[in-house]
C-alpha positions in Angstrom: 104.3 163.7 44.9 101.7 160.7 44.5 104.1 158.1 45.3 105.2 159.9 48.6 101.6 160.1 49.8 101.2 156.7 49.4 104.1 155.8 51.5 102.7 157.7 54.3 99.1 157.2 53.5 98.9 153.4 53.7 101.3 152.7 56.6 98.3 155.1 58.1 95.5 153.6 56.8 97.3 149.4 58.6 97.8 151.3 61.4 94.3 152.4 61.9 93.1 148.8 61.1 95.8 147.6 63.7 94.6 149.8 65.9 90.5 149.0 65.7 91.2 145.0 65.4 93.4 145.6 69.1 90.5 147.8 70.6 88.2 144.7 69.5 90.0 142.2 70.6 87.4 140.2 73.1 85.1 140.5 70.8 87.1 139.4 67.6 87.8 137.1 69.4 84.0 135.5 70.6 83.3 135.4 67.7 86.2 133.6 65.8 86.2 131.0 68.6 82.0 130.9 68.0 82.7 130.1 64.5 85.3 127.8 64.9 84.6 125.9 68.0 80.8 126.9 68.3 81.7 127.3 72.2 81.2 130.7 72.7 82.2 132.6 76.0 79.8 134.1 77.7 80.2 136.7 80.3 78.8 136.3 83.3 78.5 140.1 85.8 77.7 139.8 89.8 74.5 140.2 90.7 73.0 143.9 92.1 72.5 143.8 95.7 68.5 143.3 94.9 68.8 139.2 93.5 66.6 137.3 94.9 67.5 134.0 96.2 63.6 132.4 96.7 62.7 129.6 94.8 59.6 129.6 92.9 57.7 126.7 91.3 57.1 128.5 87.5 60.7 130.0 87.5 63.8 129.9 88.9 67.4 131.5 88.4 70.2 129.8 86.5 73.6 128.5 86.5 73.6 127.5 83.2 73.0 130.0 80.9 72.7 127.6 77.1 69.1 126.8 76.1 67.2 123.7 75.3 64.1 124.5 76.0 61.6 127.3 75.9 61.4 126.9 79.6 65.4 127.1 79.7 65.2 130.6 77.7 62.3 131.3 80.1 64.7 130.8 83.1 67.2 133.1 81.6 65.4 136.1 81.2 64.2 136.2 84.4 67.4 135.5 85.9 69.2 138.2 83.8 66.5 140.5 85.5 66.5 138.4 88.8 70.1 139.9 88.3 69.4 143.2 87.7 72.1 143.0 84.8 71.5 145.2 82.2 72.8 143.8 79.3 73.4 139.8 78.7 74.4 138.2 76.2 73.9 134.2 75.1 73.9 131.9 72.9 72.0 129.4 70.4 73.3 125.6 70.6 72.8 124.6 66.8 71.3 121.2 68.3 68.2 123.4 69.8 67.1 123.9 66.0 63.6 125.6 67.4 66.1 128.2 69.6 65.6 131.6 67.8 61.5 131.2 67.3 61.7 130.4 70.6 63.4 133.7 72.2 61.7 135.5 68.9 58.3 134.1 70.2 59.3 134.8 74.6 60.4 138.5 73.9 57.4 139.1 71.9 54.7 138.1 74.6 54.4 141.0 77.0 52.0 139.2 79.3 54.5 136.2 80.2 57.1 139.1 80.6 54.8 140.8 83.2 54.8 138.3 85.5 58.3 137.1 84.9 58.8 140.5 86.2 56.5 140.2 89.7 58.6 137.1 90.8 61.7 139.8 91.3 62.7 143.0 94.2 60.7 145.5 93.1 64.1 147.5 92.3 64.8 144.9 90.0 61.6 145.4 88.0 62.1 146.3 84.7 60.2 149.5 82.4 61.4 147.5 79.4 63.3 144.9 77.6 64.7 145.0 74.3 65.9 141.6 72.6 68.5 141.3 69.6 68.3 138.0 67.5 71.1 137.5 65.5 70.6 134.7 63.2 73.7 133.2 63.6 72.8 131.8 67.6 74.0 135.1 69.6 70.8 136.5 71.7 71.4 140.3 73.5 69.2 141.4 76.2 68.9 145.1 77.0 66.7 145.8 80.6 65.3 149.4 81.0 65.0 149.0 85.1 61.9 151.5 86.8 63.4 152.9 89.9 66.5 155.6 89.5 69.0 154.8 92.1 68.0 158.7 93.0 64.8 157.2 93.7 65.9 154.2 95.4 68.2 156.3 97.9 65.2 158.3 99.0 62.8 154.9 99.1 65.4 152.9 101.3 66.0 156.1 103.7 62.5 156.1 104.3 61.9 152.2 104.7 64.8 152.0 106.9 62.9 154.7 109.3 59.3 153.9 109.3 60.6 150.0 110.1 63.3 151.4 112.6 59.9 153.4 114.5 57.5 150.6 114.5 59.3 147.7 113.9 60.2 145.8 117.7 62.2 143.0 118.8 59.3 140.2 119.8 56.8 141.0 117.4 56.4 138.0 115.0 56.0 138.2 111.2 52.8 138.2 111.7 52.1 141.6 113.6 54.9 142.8 111.8 53.1 142.2 108.3 50.2 144.0 109.8 51.6 147.2 111.5 53.1 147.9 107.8 50.0 147.2 106.2 48.3 149.2 108.1 51.2 152.3 108.5 51.0 152.5 103.7 47.1 152.8 103.9 46.7 155.4 106.9 49.8 157.6 105.4 48.3 157.1 101.6 45.7 156.9 99.7 44.4 155.9 96.3 45.1 158.1 92.9 42.0 158.4 91.6 43.7 161.2 89.2 45.4 158.8 87.6 43.2 155.9 87.7 41.0 158.3 86.0 42.9 160.2 83.4 46.4 158.0 83.2 48.5 160.7 84.3 49.2 162.4 87.8 51.9 164.8 89.4 52.8 161.6 91.9 54.3 158.7 91.1 51.9 156.4 92.6 53.0 153.8 90.3 55.8 153.2 92.3 56.9 152.4 96.4 58.1 156.1 96.4 54.5 157.9 95.8 52.2 155.8 99.2 55.5 156.4 101.2 57.2 159.8 100.3 53.5 161.8 98.4 50.7 160.1 100.1 49.1 158.7 97.1 49.6 155.2 95.4 47.7 152.6 92.7 48.1 149.8 93.1 51.4 149.2 91.8 52.6 151.9 94.2 51.2 149.8 97.2 52.7 146.2 96.5 55.6 147.8 95.8 55.9 149.8 99.1 55.0 146.1 100.9 57.1 143.9 98.8 60.1 146.1 100.5 58.8 145.5 103.2 58.7 141.9 102.9 62.6 141.9 101.4 63.9 144.0 104.4 62.1 141.0 106.6 63.1 138.3 104.6 59.4 137.4 103.8 59.4 135.0 101.1 57.0 137.4 98.9 57.0 137.7 95.4 53.5 140.2 93.3 50.3 138.9 91.3 48.8 140.2 88.4 45.1 140.1 87.3 45.3 138.0 84.1 41.4 138.7 82.1 39.4 136.3 81.0 39.4 138.6 78.1 42.5 139.4 77.1 41.9 142.6 74.9 41.3 144.6 78.7 42.4 147.4 79.5 42.3 146.4 83.0 45.1 145.4 85.2 45.5 144.7 88.6 48.7 143.8 91.1 48.8 142.3 94.8 51.2 140.7 96.4 51.4 136.9 97.8 53.0 136.3 100.8 54.5 133.2 102.5 54.0 133.2 106.5 54.9 130.1 107.9 55.4 127.9 105.3 51.8 128.8 103.9 51.0 131.4 101.2 48.4 134.0 101.3 46.9 136.7 99.4 47.7 140.3 101.1 45.9 143.4 99.0 45.9 146.7 100.1 44.2 148.5 97.2 41.0 146.7 98.2 41.8 147.4 102.3 42.1 151.3 100.3 38.9 151.3 99.5 37.7 154.8 97.9 34.8 156.5 99.8 32.0 158.6 98.3 32.3 160.6 101.8 35.7 161.5 101.9 36.1 159.0 105.1 39.7 157.4 104.8 39.0 153.6 105.5 41.3 151.5 106.7 40.1 146.9 106.0 41.3 144.3 106.7 39.1 141.9 104.6 42.4 141.2 101.8 44.7 140.6 104.8 46.8 137.3 104.9 43.8 134.8 103.2 44.1 131.8 101.0 42.8 131.5 97.9 39.8 129.9 98.4 38.9 132.8 101.0 39.9 135.6 98.3 37.1 134.1 95.9 35.4 133.7 98.8 35.8 137.5 99.9 35.1 138.5 96.1 31.7 136.9 95.3 30.3 137.8 99.1 29.4 141.3 98.3 26.5 142.5 96.5 29.4 144.0 93.2 31.3 140.9 92.3 35.0 141.7 92.4 36.4 140.5 89.0 40.4 141.9 89.3 41.8 139.3 91.6 41.5 136.7 88.2 45.4 135.1 88.1 47.0 132.1 86.3 47.2 129.7 88.5 49.5 127.9 86.5 51.7 130.7 86.7 51.5 131.4 90.5 51.3 128.3 91.1 52.5 128.8 95.1 48.4 130.1 95.3 46.8 126.8 93.7 
């Protein structure tokens, strides 16, 4: 009886092993190729429709995913996010001896990742990055994006409605930006509840908040403005505050806009001040101003504004 069972069980086990190998043939092939030739296959998917082709001074999109320096790793991370990829695997070459350590350093540098996030389209902005690092040199990056498909559909419908209603043929870019700036501020207010408690009933930290709910934090204002700038094909990125005190819990973000070859600051949050008299105010103090003008405006009032500290070695265009 045992002999008969062995005759059936052994072929059955062999068949299962064969099926497993066939189903995972690509993975096994890649592993074997890397082991034999040290030349692994990198799978390149198409980028999504929100990929930006703007060239920046701090980061750039790449087509070569074999890093030879820390700068290459930074650009690969940026390209993954900019392309809207949810997962991507690349490999450290053997000649780059510090590659794994550099990948680990960059993947744990939340400050740097935040800055990289500011150069991509809002819909490709991430909420979380998880990096798996193998001692064999295989690096797999997993991205969780902040906007859902349902939110994108709703926001796009509203962006198109506003754009078609307000933007007319013959307007120059300055007037287009001013029109959208004023519309967003006039149709939303700062979400004090989220600012005070860290929580809110509104999606004010997304473009969804100001465009569909009427409430925004600096993130919501900035993303909403960025969506219109993208629609108008005006080069832009987001700027994140970098406090002198790295332990500070403060944070702020605003837009940088390229108009006629010059980069300017655009801060809807500070142009929509929270009032104590209940009146909604619309200002233009932070509308398309240079860094020199920004510093002058910040220091000219009774209270010195410190929320516009930023790293000029990152946001180089604004130096």
